[in-house]
C-alpha positions, 0 to 999 in steps of 0.5 A, a space after each residue: 500500500 502507498 505510504 502516502 495514503 493517510 488511511 493505510 493500516 499501521 503496520 510499521 513501528 514508526 507509524 504514527 496511527 492515524 485517528 482522524 483530524 486532530 483537535 483544532 488546539 493540538 499543541 505542536 512545538 517546533 525545536 530548532 536553532 532558528 540561526 541555520 543559514 540554509 535549507 533547514 531555516 527555509 524549511 522550518 519557515 515554510 512549516 510555520 506558514 503552512 501550520 500557523 492557525 491550524 494548530 496551537 504552534 509555537 517555536 522553541 529557539 535553541 542556541 547551540 554552539 554550532 551557530 554561536 554569534 550568528 543572528 536569527 535567519 532572516 527567512 524564518 524570522 519573517 515567517 514567524 512575524 507573518 505568523 504572529 509568533 515570537 521565538 521562545 528562547 531559553 525555555 527550561 521546559 518545552 511541553 506540547 502534544 507533538 514536539 518536532 525537533 529539527 536537524 539534530 546535527 546542530 548538536 555536534 559541538 554541545 555536550 548537553 541539550 539544556 531544555 526538558 522535553 515533555 510530550 506525546 510524540 517526539 519527532 527528530 527530523 533528520 535534515 542532514 544525511 546521517 551517512 556520507 556516500 562512502 558509508 562514513 558518519 556525516 557527524 556524530 549521529 549517536 551523540 547527538 541523539 542520545 543528547 535529545 533522548 536524554 532530554 526527552 519524557 515522551 510517549 513515543 519517539 521517532 526519526 523523521 527522514 525528509 526524502 528517500 535518499 535521506 531515509 536510506 541513510 537513516 535506515 542504514 545507520 540504524 542497522 549498523 548501530 543498533 539504536 532503537 529509534 524507530 523511523 516514520 513510514 512517511 517523509 517529513 518533506 521540505 515544502 516547495 511553495 515557489 512561484 511557477 515560471 513558464 519554460 522558455 519557448 526556445 532553450 539555449 545551452 545557457 548553464 547554471 547552479 546555485 548554493 551556499 558556498 560550502 566546499 561539500 557543495 561543489 564537485 572537484 574543479 575537473 568536473 566543474 570545468 566539464 559541466 560548465 565548459 567554454 562552449 556553453 552559451 553561458 556559465 553562471 555560478 551563484 554562491 561560488 565564493 570559494 571559487 573566487 577565493 582560490 588565488 592559486 587556481 582562479 576560475 576561467 574567464 567564461 564562468 560568471 560567479 556571484 558571491 552567495 546572496 549577491 543576487 536574488 535566486 529568481 533573478 539569477 535563474 532567469 539568466 539560464 535554461 539548464 540547472 546543472 547540480 552536482 556536489 562533492 563525491 563525499 556529500 549528497 543533498 538530503 533533499 535538495 531545495 535548490 533543485 525545487 527552486 530551479 524546476 519552479 523557475 522553469 529549468 530543466 535540471 540535471 543532477 546525480 542519481 541519489 539526489 535525483 531520487 527525490 524528485 523522480 522524473 521531474 530531473 534528469 539523472 546522470 553520472 555527470 559524463 553526458 551533461 553536453 549530450 543531455 543539453 544538446 538533445 533538449 536544445 535541438 527539441 524545444 518541445 521536449 524541453 517544454 513538455 519535461 519542465 511543464 511536467 516537472 513543475 506538476 510534480 512539485 505539487 506533492 511538496 506543496 504546503 497543503 500537502 504537508 499540512 494535510 499529512 501533519 494533521 492526519 498522522 502526527 497528532 494522535 491525541 491531546 492528552 499527554 499520558 501520565 508517564 510523559 509528564 514532568 
């Protein structure tokens, strides 16, 4: 049975029972360090917009060592303001029916999670892959989860993957570690609520990519040169700070490189027809929000098979060796290009705010009364 069906029987130990729509005042707490600079903060911001008014929503702000000295992410700050919510800092106790802890990797430089957390159901959303492509740990997963577990008094607790690829990493880690955490049988996906822009009628070989400027976001320079060659009509890179910083190996002149935040994403995407996105071989996107942005902007996306897994036939999966050929075929057949992008945009509806809210309201909130053993 399709795991996206909220009426499916609860056969998996990670399944949160469906008992109809929750009461209007179901208490749901989001727990996150709101200073995340990238996708985690954007994902939580979208959740705030999707859930505000549907449940009794609160956001509890952590101050982890990982983001010491940073300010609250402006995207999340704007979402909270629009929802009429203020982040709750320094709460000694967090109590709700459902607690959603976002991205346990933020605890990697801490020794203890300070607040006590009391709830019926605790979900830990695994934004960052537990394992790298080579099978090594992406961070001290056990240490971070142990801190959360020590702070929890709850009826049940589960890990909530955000994509199929992310889920595979979680399951592989659980099998290797022997941990007793269970996994939800649905993905806590990133909400993709972007304006849809029609594809161009006559695509050209205009290539580009964007990301935050972490080294893990970029493949080796030889791969970059192959994916963004001199014969392309344009090669534009947003977030290429590390490429500009290497004085010993300056980027080729045919690349147009802009620093992270120098141009807004929508304006950047208007400059290209193909979004070519590959990362460092030792790292993989757990969801790939930038890919959804590019699809919504009317671009054809080419990426590696593991990253493509989240979006299915909405992207072109490639090992990176045939990028030139893929682009040439679509440039030569504009109707095929247009049809592919339009189908890809329709596929994004499964990541809509409405789909997310429906999933949460149907599956997460099982009861409004915390059991006695879940009280501090």
